[in-house]
VMD Tcl script that draws the C-alpha trace (Angstrom):
set ca {
  {-14.71 -18.17 16.66}
  {-16.52 -16.53 19.49}
  {-19.40 -17.63 21.68}
  {-21.79 -15.70 23.87}
  {-22.22 -12.03 24.60}
  {-18.66 -11.06 23.67}
  {-18.28 -13.43 20.71}
  {-17.16 -10.74 18.27}
  {-14.32 -9.51 20.50}
  {-13.37 -13.09 21.41}
  {-13.18 -14.00 17.72}
  {-11.00 -11.05 16.69}
  {-8.68 -11.55 19.65}
  {-8.27 -15.22 18.74}
  {-7.65 -14.32 15.09}
  {-4.96 -11.78 15.98}
  {-3.24 -14.29 18.29}
  {-3.34 -17.09 15.70}
  {-0.06 -18.96 15.17}
  {-0.71 -18.53 11.44}
  {0.36 -14.89 11.83}
  {3.86 -16.03 12.87}
  {3.92 -13.48 15.71}
  {3.32 -10.62 13.27}
  {1.39 -7.76 14.83}
  {-0.91 -5.28 13.10}
  {0.29 -2.27 15.07}
  {1.20 0.51 12.66}
  {-0.34 -1.19 9.63}
  {-1.35 1.26 6.91}
  {-3.88 -1.09 5.27}
  {-5.90 -4.01 6.60}
  {-8.20 -6.37 4.73}
  {-10.86 -7.62 7.13}
  {-13.04 -10.62 6.23}
  {-15.93 -11.37 8.59}
  {-17.79 -14.63 8.04}
  {-20.93 -15.52 9.97}
  {-22.34 -18.95 10.62}
  {-25.88 -19.97 11.48}
  {-26.30 -17.16 14.02}
  {-25.84 -14.01 11.95}
  {-23.49 -11.27 13.07}
  {-25.06 -7.95 13.99}
  {-23.95 -4.53 12.80}
  {-23.06 -3.72 16.42}
  {-20.69 -6.70 16.44}
  {-19.13 -5.60 13.14}
  {-18.58 -2.20 14.77}
  {-16.97 -3.84 17.80}
  {-14.58 -5.77 15.56}
  {-13.58 -2.75 13.48}
  {-13.15 -0.60 16.60}
  {-10.93 -3.28 18.15}
  {-8.82 -3.59 15.00}
  {-8.40 0.20 14.82}
  {-7.33 0.21 18.47}
  {-4.75 -2.52 17.83}
  {-3.34 -0.69 14.78}
  {-2.83 2.45 16.83}
}
mol new
graphics top color blue
foreach p $ca { graphics top sphere $p radius 0.5 }
foreach p [lrange $ca 0 end-1] q [lrange $ca 1 end] { graphics top cylinder $p $q radius 0.2 }
display resetview
C-alpha cells in the first residue's frame, strides 16, 4: 500500500519487492497481469498511469 503524494509508486515498488515473489523479477516479461485495488480513497487515472509506466520501465 502507498500513502501520500507518491502512494501509487510506493505501492508498486512494495509489490515488486514482496517476498511472495521469491526474488523473481519482471524484467523481460512478455505478459503481465496487473490488478489494482483501491480502498476508501479512490485511485486516480494519473496514478494508474504512473503504475503502468513504472511496470513498463521495470520490464524493459
